[in-house]
C-alpha positions in Angstrom: -22.2 -1.9 15.7 -21.2 -4.7 13.3 -24.0 -6.3 11.5 -22.9 -10.0 11.6 -20.7 -11.6 14.2 -19.4 -15.1 13.9 -18.6 -17.2 17.0 -16.3 -19.9 15.7 -14.0 -20.0 12.7 -14.0 -23.7 11.9 -14.7 -24.9 8.4 -18.3 -23.7 8.3 -17.7 -20.4 10.1 -14.9 -19.6 7.8 -16.9 -20.6 4.7 -19.8 -18.3 5.7 -17.5 -15.4 6.5 -15.8 -15.7 3.1 -19.3 -15.7 1.4 -20.5 -12.8 3.5 -17.5 -10.8 2.4 -18.8 -10.9 -1.2 -22.0 -8.9 -0.3 -21.2 -7.1 3.0 -18.4 -4.6 3.7 -15.8 -6.0 6.0 -16.7 -3.3 8.5 -20.1 -5.0 8.9 -18.5 -8.3 10.0 -16.7 -9.4 13.1 -15.6 -12.8 14.5 -14.0 -14.6 17.4 -12.5 -18.1 18.0 -11.0 -20.0 20.9 -7.7 -20.4 18.9 -5.6 -17.3 19.0 -3.6 -18.7 16.1 -6.8 -19.2 14.0 -8.0 -15.7 14.9 -4.8 -14.1 13.7 -4.7 -16.1 10.5 -8.3 -15.3 9.5 -8.0 -11.7 10.5 -4.8 -11.2 8.4 -6.3 -13.0 5.4 -9.8 -11.3 5.4 -9.0 -8.0 7.1 -12.2 -8.6 9.2 -12.0 -7.4 12.8 -12.0 -9.8 15.6 -12.7 -9.7 19.4 -11.3 -12.0 22.1 -14.5 -13.2 23.8 -18.0 -14.4 22.9 -19.5 -11.8 25.2 -17.6 -9.0 23.5 -18.8 -10.3 20.1 -22.5 -10.4 21.2 -22.1 -6.8 22.4 -20.7 -5.8 19.0 -23.1 -7.4 16.5 -26.9 -7.6 15.8 -26.8 -11.0 14.0 -24.9 -13.6 16.0 -23.8 -16.7 14.1 -23.2 -19.7 16.4 -20.6 -21.5 14.2 -19.4 -24.0 16.8 -20.0 -27.8 17.2 -23.2 -28.8 19.1 -21.2 -30.0 22.1 -19.9 -26.5 22.7 -23.3 -24.8 22.5 -24.0 -24.9 26.2 -20.8 -23.1 27.0 -21.2 -20.5 24.3 -24.9 -19.8 25.2 -23.8 -19.3 28.8 -21.3 -16.7 27.7 -23.9 -14.6 25.9 -27.2 -15.3 27.7 -27.2 -12.0 29.6 -26.1 -10.0 26.6 -28.6 -11.2 23.9 -31.6 -8.9 23.7 -34.8 -8.8 21.8 -33.2 -6.8 18.9 -30.6 -9.5 18.3 -31.0 -12.3 15.7 -29.3 -15.5 16.6 -28.3 -17.9 13.8 -27.7 -21.5 14.8 -26.1 -24.1 12.5 -26.0 -27.0 15.0 -27.8 -30.2 13.9 -30.6 -31.4 16.2 -30.7 -28.3 18.5 -34.2 -26.9 18.3 -35.3 -23.3 18.3 -37.2 -23.8 21.5 -34.2 -25.3 23.3 -32.1 -22.3 22.3 -34.8 -19.9 23.6 -34.8 -21.9 26.9 -31.0 -21.6 27.2 -31.1 -17.9 26.5 -34.0 -17.4 29.0 -36.4 -15.5 26.8 -38.3 -15.6 23.5 -35.2 -14.8 21.5 -35.3 -14.4 17.7 -33.6 -17.6 16.3 -32.8 -18.6 12.7 -31.9 -22.3 12.6 -29.8 -23.3 9.6 -27.9 -26.2 8.2 -25.3 -25.1 5.6 -22.7 -27.4 3.9 -19.0 -27.1 3.1 -19.4 -26.2 -0.6 -20.3 -22.8 0.8 -16.5 -22.2 0.8 -16.8 -21.9 -3.0 -20.1 -20.1 -3.1 -21.9 -23.4 -4.0 -23.4 -24.2 -0.7 -26.9 -25.5 0.0 -28.5 -24.3 3.2 -31.8 -25.3 4.8 -33.2 -22.6 7.1 -36.2 -22.1 9.4 -37.4 -19.3 11.5 -40.5 -17.4 12.6 -41.0 -15.0 9.8 -43.4 -12.9 11.8 -40.6 -12.2 14.3 -38.4 -10.4 11.8 -39.1 -7.1 10.0 -38.6 -6.6 6.3 -35.1 -5.3 6.6 -34.0 -8.1 8.8 -35.4 -10.7 6.4 -33.5 -9.0 3.6 -30.3 -9.4 5.6 -31.0 -13.0 6.3 -31.7 -13.7 2.6 -28.6 -11.8 1.5 -26.4 -13.6 4.0 -27.5 -17.1 3.1 -27.4 -16.3 -0.6 -23.8 -15.1 -0.3 -22.4 -18.6 -0.1 -24.8 -20.5 -2.3 -28.5 -21.3 -2.4 -30.9 -21.7 0.5 -34.3 -23.1 1.0 -36.8 -22.3 3.8 -38.2 -25.4 5.4 -40.3 -26.4 8.4 -38.3 -27.0 11.5 -39.4 -30.6 11.7 -37.5 -31.2 8.5 -34.1 -29.9 9.7 -32.7 -33.3 10.5 -33.7 -34.4 7.0 -31.8 -31.3 5.7 -28.8 -32.5 7.5 -29.0 -35.8 5.7 -29.7 -34.6 2.2 -27.3 -31.6 2.1 -25.5 -30.9 5.4 -23.6 -34.2 5.7 -24.0 -35.5 2.1 -21.0 -33.9 0.5 -19.0 -36.5 2.4 -20.9 -39.3 0.6 -20.4 -37.6 -2.8 -16.7 -37.3 -2.2 -16.6 -41.0 -1.4 -18.4 -41.7 -4.6 -15.9 -39.6 -6.6 -13.0 -41.3 -4.9 -14.4 -44.8 -5.6 -15.3 -43.9 -9.2 -11.8 -42.6 -9.8 -10.2 -45.6 -8.1 -12.1 -47.8 -10.6 -10.6 -45.9 -13.5 -7.1 -46.1 -12.0 -7.6 -49.8 -11.7 -7.8 -49.9 -15.5 -4.7 -47.7 -16.0 -5.9 -44.1 -16.0 -3.6 -41.6 -14.2 -5.1 -40.7 -10.8 -5.2 -36.9 -11.4 -7.1 -37.4 -14.7 -9.5 -39.9 -13.0 -10.3 -37.5 -10.2 -10.9 -34.6 -12.6 -13.1 -36.7 -14.9 -15.1 -38.2 -12.0 -15.6 -34.8 -10.3 -16.7 -33.0 -13.4 -19.1 -35.8 -14.3 -20.7 -35.4 -10.9 -20.9 -31.7 -11.3 -22.4 -32.0 -14.7 -24.9 -34.6 -13.7 -26.0 -32.4 -10.8 -26.4 -29.4 -13.1 -28.6 -31.5 -15.4 -31.0 -32.3 -12.5 -31.1 -28.6 -11.4 -31.4 -27.0 -14.8 -33.6 -29.5 -16.8 -35.9 -30.1 -13.8 -36.3 -33.7 -15.1 -36.7 -36.5 -12.7 -33.3 -38.1 -11.9 -34.7 -41.5 -12.9 -35.6 -40.1 -16.4 -32.1 -38.7 -16.8 -30.6 -42.0 -15.8 -32.8 -43.8 -18.4 -31.5 -41.4 -21.1 -28.0 -42.8 -20.5 -29.0 -46.4 -20.3 -29.1 -47.9 -23.9 -30.8 -51.3 -24.1 -28.1 -54.0 -23.6 -25.4 -51.4 -23.2 -22.6 -50.7 -20.8 -24.5 -48.3 -18.6 -27.5 -50.5 -17.8 -25.0 -53.3 -17.0 -23.3 -51.0 -14.5 -26.7 -49.8 -13.0 -27.7 -53.5 -12.6 -24.6 -54.2 -10.7 -25.2 -51.1 -8.5 -28.6 -52.4 -7.7 -27.3 -55.9 -7.0 -24.8 -54.6 -4.5 -27.2 -52.4 -2.7 -26.2 -48.9 -3.9 -29.6 -47.2 -3.2 -30.0 -49.1 0.1 -26.5 -48.1 1.3 -27.4 -44.4 0.7 -30.7 -44.7 2.5 -29.0 -46.6 5.4 -26.4 -43.8 5.6 -29.1 -41.1 5.8 -30.9 -43.2 8.5 -27.7 -43.2 10.6 -27.2 -39.5 10.0 -30.8 -38.7 10.9 -30.5 -40.7 14.1 -27.5 -38.8 15.3 -28.9 -35.4 14.4 -32.1 -36.2 16.3 -30.0 -37.5 19.2 -28.6 -34.1 19.9 -32.1 -33.1 21.0 -31.9 -35.5 23.9 -28.4 -34.5 25.1 
């Protein structure tokens, strides 16, 4: 029996599969997808075995990763509800869908790991929030879970009530960061910098600034102050960002993200 099976080979399913290949033998992995073309492409590229149906996959793996969009969960769960047993571990990456609702859909007290990864997982730089009942898994199963989520970046165990906040701060936020990089590069292009150089400089600056926060453990405000000389260029720019609502726009964006994530609970 394969250890880990992926239902869905979209961006996140593919990223997690690629990460898993770094730490698990390909023989321990299996996947399926509704697109035959996608199945053939991923299978050829990764040499990971595939099956044709969700039911067949659930019969072939112990850890089942539901890597499909929330609107398809009802269909997928219907496909596997009579196959999932107590020895399975189901990993869900859908925003807003609670562990209890998944148990209800499966019809018994299934063992669920709820997770929210992000797309930098494709490069092994993902950040994933996870929650699960740690008393329901044995030591070996916990090791597999930790090994799996570490294979494509870092992970942090949180309370389930915080999972929508995880969606805001890491699940969806790469999009905001890409918008910032694009805008920052556009501003340099405006003053004559070639676009490829502007993108590279903006992206590396974001990567370096993030590494400063992670490795120095300093408060971001302190690191900001270190760049802002009195009467200098940076404090002038920071003042303009404040004037035009930079912080508020980020908070409003996460409010909108949180609202949609929570809304999935009521669908």
